[in-house]
Structure formats: C-alpha cells, structure tokens
N, C-alpha and C positions, 0 to 999 in steps of 0.2 A: 484303662481308656483315657484317663487324664494325662498320664505321661505321653501317650501317643498324640493326643491332641496338642500338647505343648510343642512337641517335636515337629508335628505338622505345621505349626503356626510359624516356625523358624523358616521352613521351606516356602510356605505360602507367602511369607513377606518378600522373599526374592522374586517370586513370581508376580506379585502385585505391583512393584515398583519397576519392573521391566517395562520399557516403552512398547506400547501396542496401540491397536485402533481404539481400544475402549478409552484409554487415557485421552487420546487425541479427540474423541467425541465429546468428553466431558470439558475439556480446555476450550474447544471451539465454542460449545454451547454457551459457556460462561461469558465469553467474549461478546458473542452475537446476542444472546437472549438473557443474561443475567444468572444469579446464582440459583434461584428456585428452578429455573429451566434445567440447569446443569445437574441438579441432584435428581431431577425427574429422569434424565438421560441415564444417570449413574443407577437409579432404581431399575431401569430396564435391563442394564448389564447384570445386576444381581439376579434378576428373574432368568436371565439366560444362563447364569452359573447354576441356579437351582435346576433348571431343566437338564442340563448336562449331568448334574449330579444324580438325579433320579434315573436318567438313561444309564449312568455308569452302574448304579446299584442293581438295575434290572438286566445288565449285561448287554445293553444295546450298544454302547460304545465299543465293546469288544467286537461286535459284528461290523461297526464302522471301521475299525482298524484292520480287521481280517479281510474285508471285502474292498478290493481296489475299485470296483464300480461304484460302490456307495461313498467311499472316501473322495474319489474324484468327482463325484456328483456334488457333494457338499462343498468341496474346494472350489469348484468352478463357480458355483452359486455365490461363494463368498468373495471370489475375485470379481465377479460382475458387480456385486453390491458395493464393494469398496472403490471399484473404478467409478461407478455411478456416483458415490458420494464425493470422490475427487473432482469429476467432471462438473458436478453441481456446484461445488465450492468455487471453482474456476469460472463458471458462468455467473455466479453471484458476485464475484469480484468485478465483472464488468458493469454491474447495475449501480447507478449512483444511489447513495443512501439518503432516504427521504423521512420526513416525520411519519408517513403512514407505515413505513417498514421498520421504524425504530422500535426497540423493545421497550415496554412499559415498566413501572416500578416493580411488578411482580414477575417480569422476564417472560411473560406469555403473550404479549401482543406483538406478534411477528407476521402479521398479515392474515392469520387464519381466522375463520368466523368467530371462535370463542375460546376461552381458557380451557374447557374440557377437551375440546378437539386438539388443542395445542398440546396439552399435557399428554394425551394418548400418543400423539405423533412423536413426541420427545422420547417418551418410554419405548416406543416401538423401534425407534432409530437404535437406542442402546441395546435393546433385546435382540434384534435382528443382526446387529454388528457382531454381538458375542455368539449368537447361536450358529451363524454361518461361518465360524472360524473352527474347522475341524481339529485344529491344534489343541484347542481348549478340551475337546472330548478326549483325544488321545492322552493328553496330559493326566485328565482326571483318571482315565482308565489305568494308566500306569502307576500314578502316584497315590491315590486314595487307599487302594487295597492294602498298601504296605503299612498304613497306619490304623488298620482296623483289626483289633485282636480277634482270634478265631472264635472265642466265645461270646462275641458281641454281635447282636443283629445287624445285618448288613445296611439296610435302609435307614434306620434311625441314626446309626454311626456315620454313614455317608452324608446325610443331611446336616448332622453336627459339624462336620469338618467343612462342608461347603458353607455353613453359616459363619464358621470362624474365618474362612477365607473372604466372604463378603463383608465382614466386619472390618477386616484390615483393608478390603477395598474401598469401603466408605471413608475410612479415616484417610486413606491416600487421596481419593476423590476430593474430600473437604480440604485438604492441603493444597491440591491443584486449583480449586475453586477459589480458596482465600487468596492465593498468590495472583491468580489472574484478575480477580476483583479489584485488588489493589492497584493494578495497572490498567484496569478496563477504561478509565476515562482517556488515557492516552492512546490505548489501542483501538478505541472506536472512532477515532478521527479518520475522516473518509480516506485520505491517502494511506494511513497505517491499516485501516481495515481491508482495504483492496489488497495490500502485501500480505496481511494474515490470511485472508481467503485464498490468495494464490498459493502461499506456503502450505496451508492444510490441504488444499487440493492436490498438491504434488505429493505430500506426505501420504494421503489416502491411496493414491494411484501407486506410489512406491510399495506400500503394504500389499496392495493387490498384485503387483508384478512379483513380489517376493513369495507370496503364497502361491501363485501360479507356478513359480519355478520349483517349489518343493515337491517332493513325492511322498506318497504315504508310507 
C-alpha cells in the first residue's frame, strides 16, 4: 500500500497543479478577503474531494459515469454554478469598493452579518464548486482503484489516497495564497480590483462553457 500511495502522489501532484475552478476560487478569495478566508474556501474544496472519494468507494461514481442522465444533470448544475460565479464576479466589478465592503484583518468582514456565517459561506463555495464538477468524480473512479491493492479494504484505502491528494492540494493552495498575499496590496487598489473581478468572472464563465461542451 505504501508503494501504491507514493505512486499515486506523483499522479495526484499533476492533477493538483492543473488549472481549474478550485484554484481560481482560492486565488480570488485571497485577493478579496484575505488568507484566512482563502484557506476556508480551500477547506471546502477538500470536503468536496472526500465526498467524491466516499462516493467512489461505494461505487456511486461508477453509476455517474455509466448514466448519461446523471452525468448530464451534475454537469448542467456545475455549468450553472460556474456561470453564476462568473456573472457575480462581473457584477461585483461594477460596484465601487468602500470601507463597509473591505475585508478585515481576519479576512471575514465582507459585508455578511458575522464571521461564522462568512466562514460557512466560504467553505460552501469551495465545496459546491468541487462537488458540481463531475470530472472530479470520473477521475476518482478511473484513477483511485488502480492504486488500491486487491487485499486492502476499499473504503479506508480510498480515504487514504484522497487524504494524500488533499494534503498536496492544501500545499498548492498555500503557495497560491502566499503569492497572492504578497501582491494583495497592489491587487486591491480599486482599478486593479475591478480588472481582477472582470478577469475571474470571464475565467469562471470560460470554465462553465468548457464543462458544457464536454460529454460524459
């Protein structure tokens, strides 16, 4: 199992650093709300990965891949969510930044009633973004079983591999957060902020269009 896990980590590393909606969510959250908020969004992504991992161990992702209706339903939901994120970012770019909407020191003061609600909203965004991407489920279904020895219980082994993937993901997210934090002062200037919101909006919509164009 150790050899399989090490081999899986090499493949998972490539998947982790490949550009996708999860990375964009973390990057945008860092710029708009700070490091703590970005890590909360990243935590939501990891919870989505665990959900897909459990579904894979139980054989549910195989049903998703085998059923055109199920795959299409998840794909359409994912497309709608990504486009909604993109439209919301473009709309936010039109609003002037003010002291009430600026992020506080903990990155949780973004106009919501309180830190707990804001934290849950950030985690939910990362979670839903990951969960509504059927490609993650199909990749897990096709990839994870190849690295699980025949004499090893499926569910614990699957959760171990997903945990390794998530650890790599958090290291990657930490790198993204650090890089964005170093540039945050310049990126939060009103004119630059508008351009960044516009860019992330276009990127989210682009991911949605690409997902819509793909078939199961």
